[in-house]
C-alpha positions as CSV (number, residue, x, y, z in Angstrom):
1,X,151.2,-29.4,-57.1
2,X,153.6,-27.7,-59.4
3,X,156.1,-29.6,-61.7
4,X,159.2,-28.7,-64.8
5,X,159.4,-31.5,-67.0
6,X,162.3,-32.1,-69.3
7,X,162.6,-33.5,-72.4
8,X,165.7,-35.9,-71.7
9,X,167.9,-38.4,-73.6
10,X,168.9,-38.9,-70.9
11,X,169.7,-38.2,-66.6
12,X,170.7,-38.9,-63.6
13,X,171.3,-37.8,-60.1
14,X,173.2,-38.1,-57.0
15,X,173.6,-38.0,-53.0
16,X,176.6,-37.5,-52.5
17,X,179.2,-39.9,-54.2
18,X,176.0,-42.2,-54.9
19,X,174.2,-42.7,-57.7
20,X,170.7,-42.7,-56.7
21,X,168.7,-42.8,-60.0
22,X,169.4,-42.9,-63.4
23,X,167.4,-43.2,-66.9
24,X,167.8,-43.2,-70.5
25,X,165.2,-41.4,-72.8
26,X,162.6,-40.4,-71.1
27,X,161.3,-36.6,-69.0
28,X,163.2,-35.2,-65.8
29,X,160.1,-33.9,-63.4
30,X,160.9,-31.8,-60.8
31,X,158.1,-31.2,-58.2
32,X,156.9,-29.6,-55.9
33,X,154.3,-29.4,-53.0
34,X,152.4,-26.6,-52.7
35,X,150.5,-26.1,-49.1
36,X,146.7,-26.8,-49.7
37,X,147.6,-29.7,-52.3
38,X,146.3,-33.6,-52.1
39,X,146.2,-37.1,-52.9
40,X,143.9,-36.0,-56.0
41,X,146.9,-33.5,-57.0
42,X,149.8,-36.4,-57.1
43,X,147.1,-37.8,-59.4
44,X,145.9,-35.7,-61.5
45,X,149.5,-34.5,-62.1
46,X,150.8,-38.0,-63.0
47,X,148.4,-38.7,-64.9
48,X,149.2,-35.1,-66.7
49,X,152.7,-35.8,-67.1
50,X,152.1,-39.6,-68.5
51,X,150.0,-38.1,-71.0
52,X,152.6,-35.2,-72.2
53,X,152.7,-35.3,-76.0
54,X,156.5,-34.5,-76.2
55,X,158.4,-36.8,-78.5
56,X,158.3,-36.7,-82.2
57,X,155.8,-38.8,-84.1
58,X,157.1,-40.0,-87.8
59,X,156.2,-35.9,-88.7
60,X,158.7,-34.4,-86.7
61,X,155.5,-33.3,-84.3
62,X,155.3,-33.2,-80.8
63,X,152.6,-36.2,-81.5
64,X,153.9,-39.2,-78.5
65,X,154.0,-38.8,-75.0
66,X,156.7,-41.2,-72.8
67,X,154.8,-44.4,-72.5
68,X,154.6,-44.9,-75.9
69,X,158.1,-44.3,-76.7
70,X,158.9,-46.4,-74.2
71,X,160.9,-43.6,-71.9
72,X,160.7,-43.0,-67.9
73,X,160.9,-40.6,-65.8
74,X,163.3,-39.5,-63.3
75,X,160.9,-37.8,-60.5
76,X,163.5,-34.9,-58.2
77,X,161.3,-33.1,-55.4
78,X,162.3,-29.9,-55.9
79,X,160.3,-27.3,-53.0
80,X,161.9,-24.6,-54.1
81,X,159.5,-24.4,-57.4
82,X,157.6,-22.3,-54.5
83,X,159.7,-19.9,-53.8
84,X,158.2,-16.2,-54.0
85,X,160.3,-13.9,-54.9
86,X,157.8,-10.9,-55.4
87,X,159.7,-8.9,-52.5
88,X,163.1,-8.6,-52.5
89,X,165.8,-11.3,-53.4
90,X,165.8,-14.1,-50.9
91,X,162.6,-16.8,-51.7
92,X,159.8,-16.5,-49.8
93,X,158.7,-20.8,-49.1
94,X,155.5,-20.3,-47.1
95,X,153.0,-21.7,-50.0
96,X,155.3,-24.9,-49.8
97,X,153.7,-27.8,-48.1
98,X,155.8,-29.1,-44.2
99,X,158.5,-31.6,-45.2
100,X,156.3,-34.6,-43.7
101,X,153.0,-33.8,-45.8
102,X,155.1,-32.8,-48.7
103,X,157.1,-36.0,-48.4
104,X,153.4,-38.1,-48.4
105,X,152.2,-36.3,-51.5
106,X,155.8,-36.6,-53.7
107,X,155.4,-40.2,-53.0
108,X,151.4,-40.2,-53.9
109,X,153.0,-38.6,-57.3
110,X,155.6,-41.9,-57.5
111,X,153.0,-44.4,-57.0
112,X,151.0,-42.6,-59.1
113,X,153.5,-41.9,-62.4
114,X,153.7,-46.2,-61.4
115,X,150.7,-46.9,-61.6
116,X,150.2,-45.0,-65.6
117,X,153.1,-48.0,-66.2
118,X,155.9,-45.9,-66.8
119,X,159.3,-46.9,-65.1
120,X,159.9,-44.2,-62.4
121,X,163.6,-43.2,-61.4
122,X,164.1,-40.5,-57.5
123,X,166.0,-38.6,-56.0
124,X,166.2,-38.8,-52.3
125,X,163.9,-36.6,-50.5
126,X,165.0,-34.0,-48.6
127,X,168.6,-34.6,-49.8
128,X,170.9,-32.0,-51.5
129,X,171.2,-33.6,-54.8
130,X,173.6,-33.3,-58.0
131,X,171.2,-34.0,-61.4
132,X,172.8,-34.6,-64.6
133,X,170.5,-34.1,-67.8
134,X,171.1,-33.8,-71.7
135,X,168.0,-31.9,-72.1
136,X,166.9,-32.7,-76.0
137,X,165.7,-29.8,-77.2
138,X,165.4,-28.3,-75.3
139,X,161.9,-29.2,-73.9
140,X,160.4,-28.3,-70.5
141,X,157.5,-27.2,-69.2
142,X,155.5,-26.2,-66.3
143,X,153.1,-27.4,-65.2
144,X,150.3,-26.9,-61.5
145,X,147.2,-28.6,-60.6
146,X,144.7,-26.8,-60.6
147,X,143.3,-24.6,-58.0
148,X,140.5,-25.3,-55.4
149,X,140.0,-28.9,-56.3
150,X,140.1,-30.9,-59.2
151,X,136.8,-32.5,-61.7
């Protein structure tokens, strides 16, 4: 699985005219499922996101996690993170999981984040969404679950 994680002061997601998810302080997690990913990848990624120390401590260093600061997650499915543009200009999505498998693992990731005791808002899988956020820093990280299985 692959994710882009952004530290935010607030964020929301709309589908059409409806706001379907919103958070205050926390992390926006754009998440994509690869064709070889498993439920272990979803759990690994959720644990990694929950523990990321990207919020400032008393010394101004990145010493606190989203849980430490009482923040939330806004999780958005984003299969285009697997777009390969190494050849030509049109992205190739061959490494992305098929929609049904991707949705199952996306839901598993969301549930694993909730199991980490985090408040989680989401977008709508396979919908065209508008995500609005106030990126704080900006702080943005790319995280990918290990290839070939997890220890």
